[in-house]
C-alpha positions in Angstrom: -10.2 15.1 -1.0 -6.4 15.2 -1.1 -4.8 17.8 1.2 -1.5 19.5 1.2 1.1 20.2 3.9 0.6 17.1 6.1 3.4 15.7 8.2 4.8 12.9 6.1 3.9 9.3 6.8 1.6 10.1 9.7 0.7 7.2 12.0 -3.1 6.4 11.9 -5.3 4.3 14.2 -2.7 4.4 16.8 -3.6 2.2 19.8 -6.0 0.2 17.6 -4.1 -1.0 14.6 -0.3 -1.8 14.6 1.9 -0.3 12.0 -0.8 1.8 10.1 0.2 5.0 8.4 -0.7 7.5 5.7 1.5 7.4 2.6 0.7 11.2 2.4 3.7 13.5 2.4 6.1 10.9 0.9 8.3 13.1 -1.4 8.4 12.4 -5.1 11.2 13.1 -7.6 9.0 15.7 -9.3 9.1 17.9 -6.3 5.5 17.0 -5.4 4.5 14.5 -2.7 1.9 11.8 -2.1 -1.4 13.3 -1.2 -2.5 13.2 2.4 -5.6 11.1 3.2 -5.6 9.2 -0.1 -3.8 5.9 0.6 -3.0 4.2 3.8 -1.1 1.0 4.6 -0.9 -1.2 7.6 -2.1 -4.3 9.4 -5.7 -5.7 9.5 -8.3 -3.3 10.7 -9.4 -5.2 13.8 -11.1 -2.7 16.0 -14.1 -2.2 18.2 -16.0 0.7 19.8 -13.7 3.7 19.9 -11.5 2.2 17.2 -14.5 2.1 14.9 -14.9 5.8 15.4 -11.3 6.5 14.5 -11.6 4.3 11.4 -14.7 6.3 10.3 -12.7 9.5 10.5 -10.4 8.2 7.7 -13.4 8.0 5.4 -12.2 4.8 3.8 -14.0 3.8 0.6 -11.9 0.7 -0.2 -10.0 -1.9 1.8 -7.5 -4.0 -0.2 -6.7 -7.2 1.6 -3.5 -8.9 0.5 -4.0 -12.0 2.7 -4.9 -15.5 1.6 -8.4 -16.8 2.4 -7.4 -18.7 5.6 -5.8 -15.5 7.0 -8.9 -13.4 6.1 -11.4 -15.8 7.7 -9.2 -16.3 10.8 -8.8 -12.6 11.5 -11.2 -10.7 9.4 -11.3 -6.9 9.2 -13.9 -5.5 11.5 -17.5 -5.2 10.2 -17.6 -1.6 11.3 -15.2 -0.6 8.6 -17.7 0.8 6.1 -15.7 0.2 2.9 -15.7 -1.9 -0.2 -13.4 -5.0 0.0 -11.0 -5.9 -2.7 -9.2 -9.2 -2.3 -5.8 -9.7 -3.8 -4.2 -12.6 -2.1 -0.4 -12.7 -2.3 1.8 -15.7 -1.1 2.7 -15.7 2.6 6.4 -14.9 2.7 7.3 -17.5 5.3 11.0 -17.2 4.9 11.1 -13.4 4.7 13.8 -13.8 1.9 14.4 -12.0 -1.3 12.7 -15.0 -3.1 9.6 -14.6 -0.9 9.2 -11.0 -1.7 9.8 -11.7 -5.4 7.1 -14.3 -5.4 4.7 -11.6 -4.2 5.8 -9.3 -7.0 5.3 -12.2 -9.4 1.7 -12.9 -8.3 0.5 -10.9 -11.3 -3.2 -11.5 -11.1 -3.4 -10.2 -7.5 -1.0 -7.3 -8.2 -3.2 -6.4 -11.2 -6.3 -6.4 -9.0 -4.6 -4.0 -6.6 -3.6 -1.6 -9.3 -7.0 -1.8 -11.1 -8.3 -0.7 -7.7 -5.9 2.2 -7.5 -7.0 3.1 -11.0 -10.6 3.4 -10.0 -11.6 7.1 -9.2 -14.3 6.0 -6.9 -12.1 3.8 -4.7 -10.4 6.5 -2.7 -9.4 6.8 0.1 -7.8 3.3 0.1 -6.3 1.3 2.9 -4.2 -1.7 1.8 -2.9 -4.4 4.2 -1.5 -7.9 4.8 -0.9 -9.4 8.3 1.8 -7.2 9.6 1.7 -4.4 7.1 5.2 -5.0 6.3 6.1 -7.7 3.6 3.3 -8.1 1.1 2.2 -4.6 1.9 5.8 -3.4 1.4 6.0 -5.0 -2.0 2.8 -3.3 -3.1 3.9 0.0 -1.5 7.2 0.0 -3.3 5.5 -0.6 -6.7 3.0 2.1 -5.9 5.4 4.7 -4.7 7.8 4.1 -7.6 4.9 4.4 -10.1 4.0 7.8 -8.4 7.5 9.0 -8.9 9.4 8.2 -5.6 13.1 7.4 -5.7 14.4 4.0 -4.7 15.9 5.6 -1.5 12.6 7.2 -0.5 10.8 3.9 -1.1 13.3 2.1 1.2 13.0 4.9 3.9 9.2 4.6 3.8 9.4 0.7 4.1 11.8 1.0 7.1 9.2 3.0 9.1 7.7 -0.4 9.9 10.9 -1.6 11.6 10.2 -0.2 15.1 6.7 -1.9 15.1 7.2 -5.2 13.3 10.8 -5.4 12.1 11.9 -5.1 8.5 13.8 -7.0 5.8 15.5 -4.4 3.5 17.5 -7.0 1.6 14.3 -8.7 0.5 12.8 -5.4 -0.6 16.0 -4.5 -2.4 15.6 -7.6 -4.6 12.1 -6.3 -5.6 13.5 -2.8 -6.3 16.3 -4.4 -8.4 13.7 -6.4 -10.4 11.5 -3.3 -11.0 14.5 -1.4 -12.3 15.7 -4.3 -14.5 12.2 -4.4 -16.0 12.2 -0.7 -17.0 10.6 0.8 -13.9 7.3 0.5 -12.1 5.2 1.9 -14.9 6.6 -0.7 -17.3 5.9 -3.5 -14.8 2.3 -2.3 -14.3 1.6 -2.0 -18.1 3.0 -5.5 -18.6 0.3 -6.9 -16.4 -2.5 -5.0 -18.0 -2.7 -1.7 -16.1 -3.7 1.0 -18.6 -2.4 4.5 -19.1 -5.9 5.8 -18.0 -5.7 3.8 -14.8 -2.2 5.2 -14.1 -3.5 8.7 -14.7 -6.4 8.2 -12.2 -3.9 6.9 -9.7 -1.7 9.9 -10.0 -4.5 12.4 -10.0 -5.8 11.0 -6.7 -2.5 10.1 -5.0 -0.3 13.1 -5.9 -0.8 16.4 -4.2 -1.7 19.2 -6.7 0.1 22.3 -5.4 
């Protein structure tokens, strides 16, 4: 269940998974915040032994993998992660440019898979990841946080939390945020690719703290 009052953007699976954190506590423009323990982002969950115990504590029900098939088979998530898998492959952003990030935003079939998952009440808690938990994960995170009501500056602050671990490319994310704004905001973008009002309502009910 969603909990209140957590420290924002708490690191999780420290020592086992690089750049993994809870989106909980991220402030929203409504004065509310993202619920703690509902949605996590990071790198692949490659753990063993004690790491499996730490993963179990998160109670994950769904793992969204944004990598292409070759990446998934080369470094699969650990079998001990007892969660349903949702595969939503996004193009590898080799150049780490604005164009690369926009290509991920434009992979509408996979982006729709991600948000149909966020719109499933039985999917939570959810962990979504790519290879570094930075680029493809950053694009999805930006769209998610804006759909929940986070401001552009808050989205960028959350993205930049990856910088000490794996670097960051804020100019590339800015291009994504520009396009989301030009298209009328995150909700309009999501509705244009088939995400329903009911799915958005489910997402908000699970991912926003109810004070």
